[in-house]
C-alpha positions in Angstrom: -2.3 8.1 -16.7 -5.8 7.6 -17.2 -8.3 10.2 -17.4 -12.3 10.5 -16.9 -14.0 12.1 -19.9 -17.3 13.4 -18.9 -20.7 12.7 -20.9 -21.6 15.6 -22.7 -24.3 17.9 -21.7 -26.3 20.3 -24.2 -25.2 23.5 -21.9 -22.9 25.9 -23.0 -20.2 27.5 -21.2 -20.4 31.5 -22.6 -16.8 32.9 -22.8 -16.6 36.4 -22.2 -14.2 38.3 -24.9 -11.7 39.4 -22.4 -11.2 35.7 -21.4 -8.1 34.2 -23.0 -7.5 30.6 -22.3 -3.9 29.7 -22.4 -2.1 26.2 -22.3 1.3 24.8 -23.1 2.0 21.4 -24.3 5.0 19.2 -25.1 6.0 17.9 -28.4 3.6 14.7 -27.6 0.6 17.3 -26.8 0.8 16.7 -22.8 -0.1 19.8 -20.9 2.8 21.2 -18.8 1.3 24.5 -18.5 -2.5 26.3 -18.2 -3.5 29.9 -16.9 -6.2 30.6 -14.5 -8.5 31.2 -17.2 -8.0 27.7 -18.4 -9.1 26.4 -14.9 -12.0 28.5 -14.9 -13.3 27.6 -18.1 -12.6 23.9 -18.3 -13.3 23.1 -14.7 -9.8 21.1 -14.4 -7.6 22.5 -11.7 -3.8 23.3 -12.9 -2.4 20.1 -10.9 -5.2 17.9 -12.7 -4.2 18.6 -16.3 -0.3 19.0 -15.5 0.9 15.5 -17.8 -2.8 15.3 -19.1 -3.0 14.7 -23.0 -4.5 18.0 -24.4 -7.2 15.8 -26.1 -9.3 15.3 -22.9 -10.9 18.9 -23.8 -12.1 17.2 -27.1 -15.8 17.4 -27.5 -17.5 14.3 -29.3 -19.0 16.8 -31.8 -15.7 18.0 -33.4 -14.4 16.0 -36.7 -10.9 14.3 -36.6 -9.9 15.8 -39.4 -9.9 19.3 -37.9 -7.2 18.1 -35.2 -5.3 16.1 -37.8 -5.1 19.5 -39.4 -3.9 21.4 -36.4 -1.5 18.7 -35.2 0.3 18.5 -38.6 0.4 21.8 -39.1 2.2 23.1 -35.6 4.2 19.4 -35.8 5.9 21.3 -38.8 6.6 24.6 -36.8 3.9 26.6 -38.6 0.7 28.4 -37.0 -2.8 27.3 -37.5 -6.3 28.8 -36.2 -9.5 26.8 -35.9 -12.7 26.9 -34.7 -12.9 24.3 -31.9 -15.9 22.8 -29.8 -14.5 21.6 -26.4 -16.2 19.7 -23.6 -15.2 20.9 -19.7 -14.7 18.5 -16.8 -18.8 19.2 -16.3 -19.6 18.0 -19.5 -20.9 21.4 -20.7 -19.4 22.5 -24.2 -17.6 25.9 -25.2 -16.6 27.0 -28.7 -13.4 28.8 -29.2 -10.8 30.1 -31.7 -7.2 28.6 -31.2 -4.2 30.1 -32.4 -0.7 28.7 -31.6 2.7 29.8 -31.0 5.4 27.0 -31.7 8.7 27.1 -29.6 11.7 25.2 -30.2 14.1 24.2 -27.6 17.5 24.3 -29.3 19.1 22.3 -26.7 16.5 19.3 -26.8 15.5 19.9 -30.5 11.9 19.5 -29.0 9.0 21.7 -29.6 6.7 22.9 -27.2 3.1 24.6 -28.4 1.4 27.2 -26.8 -2.3 27.6 -27.8 -4.3 30.8 -27.3 -8.1 30.4 -26.8 -10.5 33.2 -27.1 -14.5 33.8 -27.8 -16.3 33.4 -30.9 -18.9 34.9 -32.0 -22.4 33.2 -32.7 -22.2 33.9 -36.6 -18.9 32.2 -36.9 -20.0 29.2 -34.6 -23.3 29.1 -36.8 -21.1 29.0 -40.2 -18.8 26.2 -39.3 -21.1 24.0 -37.3 -22.9 22.6 -40.4 -19.3 21.7 -42.1 -18.0 20.2 -38.7 -21.5 18.2 -38.9 -21.0 17.1 -42.4 -17.3 16.0 -41.6 -18.0 14.0 -38.7 -20.9 12.0 -40.5 -18.3 11.4 -43.3 -15.7 10.2 -40.9 -18.3 8.0 -39.1 -19.4 6.5 -42.2 -16.2 6.3 -44.3 -13.1 7.1 -42.2 -10.9 10.2 -42.2 -9.1 10.2 -45.5 -13.0 10.7 -47.3 -13.3 13.6 -44.6 -10.2 15.1 -45.7 -11.4 14.7 -49.4 -14.7 16.4 -48.6 -13.0 19.0 -46.8 -10.8 20.2 -49.4 -13.7 20.0 -52.1 -15.6 22.2 -49.8 -13.1 24.8 -49.8 -12.1 24.5 -53.5 -15.4 24.9 -54.4 -14.9 28.2 -52.4 -11.8 29.1 -54.1 -10.1 29.3 -50.8 -7.7 27.7 -48.4 -8.3 26.2 -45.0 -6.7 29.2 -43.5 -8.0 31.6 -45.7 -11.4 29.9 -44.6 -10.7 30.4 -41.0 -9.5 33.8 -41.3 -12.9 34.8 -43.0 -14.8 33.2 -40.2 -12.9 33.9 -37.1 -10.5 37.2 -38.2 -11.0 39.5 -34.8 -11.5 43.1 -35.4 -11.0 46.2 -34.1 -10.2 47.0 -30.2 -10.5 42.9 -29.4 -7.6 42.5 -32.3 -5.5 44.3 -30.6 -5.7 42.9 -27.3 -5.8 39.4 -28.7 -2.5 40.1 -30.0 -1.0 42.1 -27.4 -2.1 38.9 -24.7 -0.3 36.2 -27.5 2.9 38.4 -27.1 2.9 38.7 -23.8 2.0 35.2 -22.4 4.9 33.6 -25.3 7.7 35.8 -23.6 6.4 34.5 -20.5 5.9 31.1 -21.0 
């Protein structure tokens, strides 16, 4: 299957704090489920995305190394949270916090991955964007390995891990945190 990748526009889709974008992929990263909010935000109907690789949403401003870390972690059966800039069907972009649930089918021994996305603050975007721009420049100039080395140095200088850094940047607080965790538990049981 071939998918059209839109030209990125400099127009942002603002996501309401009550919107939760959910998708489920197979072990190869192909979409096998998406909720209505996914369709509303991305512009892709549920029929259009079934079987599509999840990277159809990948914005060219995102460094590859972030997806490498995410994929490596979820394939090992562990969650990872990250701040991600995605690309809609129209070419508009949107920023989300992405969080995963990993499900192992005991019969087929294949994992499926449920991604939960929610809005992020302007402060979080402003914090992460300079890092992502630097990582992207390094990737284009020197490759992914150099980008990973830079990221590790960046984290070491702050005496933190990627997870701790993302928690600091993305941590939902108060009522939104309660809603997000409740929503994750509800979708995880239903999907």
